[in-house]
ZANU-230818 format. One line per 3 residues: number of its first residue (from 1); for each residue x negated, z, y negated of C-alpha. Coordinates in Angstrom, 1 decimal, m for minus. Example, Ala and Ser with C-alpha at 12.3 -4.5 7.8 and 13.67 -1.06 7.14 Angstrom:
// residues 2
1) m12.3/7.8/4.5 ~ m13.7/7.1/1.1
***
This chain:
// residues 136
1) m5.5/22.4/15.3 ~ m7.2/21.6/12.1 ~ m6.1/20.5/8.7
4) m5.6/16.9/7.6 ~ m6.5/16.1/4.0 ~ m5.3/13.3/1.8
7) m7.0/11.9/m1.2 ~ m5.5/9.8/m4.0 ~ m8.8/8.2/m5.0
10) m9.4/7.1/m8.5 ~ m12.3/6.0/m10.6 ~ m12.0/9.1/m12.9
13) m10.3/11.8/m10.7 ~ m8.9/12.3/m7.3 ~ m5.8/14.2/m6.2
16) m6.2/16.2/m3.0 ~ m3.5/17.5/m0.6 ~ m3.8/19.2/2.8
19) m1.7/20.2/5.7 ~ m1.6/23.7/7.1 ~ m3.6/24.2/10.3
22) m0.6/23.4/12.4 ~ m0.1/20.1/10.4 ~ 3.5/20.9/9.5
25) 3.4/21.6/5.8 ~ 1.7/19.5/3.1 ~ 0.4/21.3/m0.1
28) m1.2/20.0/m3.2 ~ m4.7/21.4/m3.4 ~ m6.5/20.2/m6.5
31) m7.5/17.4/m8.8 ~ m11.2/16.8/m8.9 ~ m13.4/14.5/m11.0
34) m14.4/11.7/m8.7 ~ m18.1/12.4/m9.3 ~ m17.6/15.9/m8.0
37) m15.5/14.9/m5.0 ~ m18.2/14.8/m2.4 ~ m19.6/18.3/m3.1
40) m16.0/19.6/m3.3 ~ m15.2/18.2/0.1 ~ m18.4/19.5/1.7
43) m17.6/23.0/0.4 ~ m14.0/22.8/1.4 ~ m14.9/21.7/5.0
46) m17.4/24.5/5.3 ~ m14.5/26.9/4.6 ~ m11.7/25.2/6.4
49) m11.5/23.2/9.6 ~ m10.6/19.6/8.8 ~ m10.1/16.9/11.5
52) m9.1/14.0/9.4 ~ m9.1/12.7/5.8 ~ m6.4/10.1/4.9
55) m7.2/8.0/1.8 ~ m4.6/6.3/m0.2 ~ m5.1/2.5/0.2
58) m4.7/0.8/m3.2 ~ m3.3/m2.7/m3.0 ~ m2.0/m5.2/m5.4
61) 1.7/m6.3/m5.3 ~ 0.7/m9.2/m3.1 ~ m0.8/m6.8/m0.5
64) m4.5/m7.6/m1.2 ~ m6.8/m4.6/m1.7 ~ m7.8/m3.6/m5.1
67) m11.4/m3.2/m6.4 ~ m11.2/0.6/m5.5 ~ m11.3/m0.1/m1.8
70) m15.1/m0.9/m2.0 ~ m15.7/2.5/m3.7 ~ m13.6/4.3/m1.1
73) m15.4/2.6/1.8 ~ m18.8/3.6/0.3 ~ m17.6/7.1/m0.2
76) m16.4/7.4/3.4 ~ m19.8/6.0/4.6 ~ m21.6/8.7/2.6
79) m19.2/11.4/3.9 ~ m19.6/10.4/7.6 ~ m23.4/10.7/7.4
82) m23.0/14.5/7.1 ~ m19.7/14.8/9.1 ~ m19.9/12.1/11.8
85) m17.0/13.6/13.9 ~ m14.6/13.5/10.9 ~ m11.8/11.0/11.4
88) m10.7/8.9/8.4 ~ m7.7/6.7/7.9 ~ m5.7/4.9/5.2
91) m2.1/5.1/4.0 ~ m0.5/2.6/1.7 ~ m0.3/4.3/m1.7
94) 2.0/1.8/m3.3 ~ 4.3/3.4/m5.9 ~ 3.1/6.9/m5.2
97) 2.3/7.5/m8.8 ~ 5.8/6.4/m9.8 ~ 7.3/8.6/m7.1
100) 5.1/11.5/m8.3 ~ 6.2/11.1/m11.9 ~ 9.9/11.1/m10.8
103) 9.4/14.2/m8.7 ~ 7.8/16.0/m11.6 ~ 10.7/14.9/m13.9
106) 13.3/16.1/m11.4 ~ 11.5/19.5/m11.3 ~ 12.5/20.1/m14.9
109) 9.0/20.1/m16.2 ~ 8.5/19.7/m19.9 ~ 7.3/16.4/m21.4
112) 3.7/17.6/m21.8 ~ 3.6/18.7/m18.1 ~ 5.1/15.3/m17.0
115) 2.3/13.5/m18.8 ~ m0.4/15.5/m17.0 ~ m2.3/12.8/m15.0
118) m4.1/15.4/m12.9 ~ m0.7/16.8/m11.7 ~ 0.5/13.2/m11.0
121) m2.7/12.7/m8.9 ~ m2.1/15.9/m6.9 ~ 1.6/15.0/m6.2
124) 0.6/11.5/m5.2 ~ m1.8/12.9/m2.7 ~ 1.0/15.0/m1.2
127) 3.2/11.9/m1.0 ~ 0.4/9.9/0.7 ~ 0.0/12.6/3.3
130) 3.7/13.1/3.9 ~ 4.1/9.3/4.5 ~ 1.1/9.3/6.8
133) 2.4/12.2/8.9 ~ 5.7/10.4/9.3 ~ 3.9/7.5/10.9
136) 1.7/9.3/13.4
***
């Protein structure tokens, strides 16, 4: 089996999480500036076998997609040009940032650590992938 990645995609930075090769355990991997994400993924996939990338699907409270979905679709199109066999999917990311902040708070992290947006993005990516794995 190969890994499944998840990406909490943002305009400035993206949180990344991945499963182990058996797709049992989800681990926070990194937070990357969005403009570096493509190169990061190309490098990561040259080192690790990845079968699928799950993107958080940003929606408004009414269920309509946010402006970020266009950016995500363009990014996927670019990625699939060099990795045509890669599967992609979406998972609703509603409230993942709130959940991530709560998890960080419960971990006993100091206030400065709780305000680290990069950490929130990584934990959000973990939550997205855990929710996705429960649905497949």
